[in-house]
C-alpha positions as CSV (number, residue, x, y, z in Angstrom):
1,M,1.8,85.4,74.3
2,N,2.6,83.5,77.5
3,I,4.1,85.7,80.2
4,R,5.9,83.8,83.0
5,P,5.6,85.3,86.5
6,S,8.8,86.7,87.8
7,F,10.0,86.8,91.4
8,S,11.5,89.9,92.9
9,P,14.8,89.3,94.8
10,S,13.2,91.0,97.8
11,L,10.5,88.5,98.0
12,P,10.9,85.1,99.8
13,P,11.5,82.1,97.5
14,P,8.6,80.0,96.5
15,V,7.4,77.2,98.9
16,P,9.3,74.3,97.1
17,A,12.5,76.3,97.2
18,R,12.1,77.1,100.8
19,R,11.5,73.5,101.7
20,H,14.6,72.4,99.8
21,L,16.7,75.1,101.6
22,L,15.3,73.9,104.9
23,R,16.3,70.3,104.2
24,V,19.8,71.4,103.2
25,L,20.2,73.5,106.4
26,L,18.9,70.6,108.6
27,G,21.2,68.2,106.9
28,A,24.2,70.5,107.5
29,A,23.2,70.9,111.2
30,A,22.9,67.1,111.6
31,L,26.3,66.6,110.0
32,Q,28.0,69.1,112.3
33,A,26.3,67.8,115.5
34,P,28.8,65.0,116.2
35,F,31.7,67.4,115.7
36,A,30.3,70.0,118.0
37,A,29.9,67.3,120.8
38,L,33.7,66.6,120.8
39,A,35.3,69.6,122.4
40,G,38.7,70.4,120.9
41,F,38.2,68.4,117.8
42,N,37.9,70.1,114.4
43,F,37.5,67.4,111.7
44,F,37.0,70.0,109.0
45,T,40.6,71.3,109.5
46,S,41.9,67.9,110.7
47,E,43.1,69.2,114.0
48,Y,42.6,68.6,117.7
49,T,43.6,71.2,120.3
50,A,43.8,70.6,124.1
51,T,44.1,73.6,126.3
52,R,46.7,73.9,129.1
53,D,44.0,73.7,131.7
54,E,42.6,70.4,130.3
55,L,46.1,68.9,130.2
56,Q,46.9,70.2,133.7
57,A,43.8,68.5,135.0
58,Q,44.7,65.2,133.3
59,I,48.3,65.0,134.5
60,A,47.4,66.1,138.1
61,K,45.4,62.8,138.3
62,R,48.5,60.8,137.8
63,F,50.4,62.2,140.8
64,P,52.0,61.7,143.3
65,V,54.5,59.3,141.9
66,A,57.6,57.8,143.5
67,E,60.6,55.6,142.8
68,R,63.4,54.0,144.7
69,Y,67.0,54.7,143.6
70,A,69.9,52.4,144.4
71,E,67.9,50.9,147.3
72,L,69.0,53.9,149.4
73,F,66.8,56.8,148.3
74,M,63.1,57.2,147.8
75,V,62.3,60.0,145.4
76,G,58.8,61.4,145.1
77,L,57.1,64.0,143.0
78,R,53.8,65.7,143.7
79,D,51.7,68.8,142.8
80,P,52.8,69.0,139.1
81,Q,52.4,72.2,137.2
82,L,52.4,72.1,133.4
83,G,54.1,74.7,131.3
84,L,54.1,75.0,127.5
85,D,56.8,76.6,125.4
86,A,55.8,77.3,121.8
87,A,59.3,78.5,120.9
88,T,60.9,75.2,121.7
89,N,57.9,72.9,121.1
90,R,58.4,71.4,124.5
91,A,56.4,71.0,127.7
92,T,57.6,71.6,131.2
93,I,56.6,69.8,134.4
94,T,57.5,71.7,137.6
95,A,56.8,69.5,140.7
96,A,57.5,69.4,144.5
97,L,60.3,66.9,145.1
98,T,60.9,64.8,148.2
99,I,64.1,62.6,148.8
100,A,64.1,60.3,151.7
101,S,66.9,58.0,152.9
102,P,68.2,56.5,156.1
103,L,71.6,58.0,155.2
104,L,70.2,61.5,155.6
105,A,70.3,63.3,158.9
106,A,67.3,65.4,158.0
107,S,65.0,63.1,156.1
108,P,63.0,63.7,154.0
109,V,64.6,66.6,152.1
110,Q,62.2,68.8,150.3
111,G,62.7,70.7,147.0
112,V,61.4,71.6,143.6
113,V,62.3,70.2,140.2
114,A,61.5,71.5,136.7
115,V,61.7,69.0,133.8
116,S,61.3,69.9,130.1
117,S,60.3,67.3,127.6
118,A,59.6,66.7,124.0
119,L,56.2,65.0,123.1
120,K,55.4,61.9,121.2
121,Y,52.3,60.0,120.2
122,D,52.1,56.3,121.2
123,A,49.8,54.7,118.7
124,A,49.5,51.4,120.6
125,T,47.8,53.1,123.5
126,R,46.5,56.2,121.7
127,A,48.3,58.4,124.2
128,L,50.2,61.7,123.9
129,R,53.3,61.2,126.1
130,L,56.3,63.0,127.4
131,D,59.5,61.9,125.6
132,Q,63.1,62.2,126.8
133,P,62.5,64.5,129.7
134,K,65.4,66.6,130.9
135,A,65.8,68.1,134.4
136,E,66.5,71.8,133.9
137,R,66.4,73.0,137.5
138,L,66.5,71.3,140.9
139,E,66.5,73.2,144.2
140,L,66.7,71.5,147.6
141,Q,66.1,72.9,151.1
142,G,68.4,72.4,154.1
143,V,71.3,70.7,152.4
144,E,74.6,72.2,151.2
145,G,78.0,71.2,149.7
146,R,78.7,67.7,148.5
147,D,75.5,66.3,150.0
148,A,73.4,68.8,148.0
149,E,75.3,67.9,144.8
150,R,74.8,64.2,145.3
151,L,71.1,64.6,146.1
152,Q,70.6,66.9,143.1
153,R,72.0,64.2,140.8
154,V,69.8,61.5,142.4
155,G,66.7,63.7,142.2
156,A,67.4,64.7,138.6
157,V,67.9,61.1,137.4
158,V,64.8,59.8,139.2
159,A,62.6,62.7,138.1
160,Q,63.5,62.1,134.5
161,E,62.7,58.4,134.9
162,L,59.4,59.1,136.6
163,L,58.3,61.5,133.8
164,Q,59.5,59.5,130.9
165,G,56.4,58.3,129.0
166,Q,54.0,60.2,131.3
167,V,50.6,60.6,129.6
168,L,49.4,64.1,128.9
169,R,46.3,63.1,127.0
170,S,44.8,59.7,125.9
171,F,42.2,59.2,123.2
172,T,39.5,56.7,122.8
173,A,38.7,54.9,119.5
174,D,35.3,56.6,119.5
175,E,36.9,60.0,119.7
176,L,39.0,59.4,116.6
177,T,36.3,57.7,114.5
178,V,33.9,59.7,112.4
179,G,31.6,57.7,110.1
180,R,33.7,55.0,108.5
181,K,37.0,56.9,109.0
182,T,39.3,56.4,111.9
183,Y,41.9,59.1,112.3
184,E,45.5,58.8,113.5
185,I,47.5,61.4,115.3
186,G,50.2,63.2,113.2
187,D,52.3,66.2,113.9
188,I,52.3,67.7,117.5
189,T,52.6,71.4,117.9
190,V,53.1,73.1,121.3
191,L,51.2,76.4,121.7
192,D,51.6,79.0,124.4
193,N,48.4,77.8,126.1
194,G,47.7,74.4,124.6
195,I,48.8,71.6,122.4
196,K,47.6,71.0,118.8
197,V,47.8,67.7,117.0
198,Q,47.2,66.8,113.4
199,L,44.5,64.3,112.5
200,K,45.3,62.3,109.5
């Protein structure tokens, strides 16, 4: 009678089995290495998440910005602060505002503007951008009455124009390519402390 040796579950697997297990684990680690190197990307769940701090650092690089209005006013924005509202799926940029004009007795006028915006993905430039921003609040210092109302309208219009299409995050082709697959950006979800996009 031939009796086959048995292995107790408490004992380590035989050498060939251990070698096979080691190869599997090393292969899995090698597979995950490219994903781990790309912070914010999760190709297993097909998502990318950017934190508010990351987005704040990116948008701060694109300021200050300025634009002339009706050849009479120069409106500038600086020191942007990014806010995120998960309830409305919108982002908010609050910035210091300056309006200068030869028509103003006290020029430039200083203030603060808060602009909320939807978000969209521009596939041609691989960029996540502000879309259809709307001035929600604008406060000016040192002006009152009709002058204040006029300057508030000017400031709101120009602030919206300056922020339309502003880039929050741009992607490289390498970031969106894994193996032979190149991902596209799908649905955009605003979180309380970040923005999540679908990879498809």
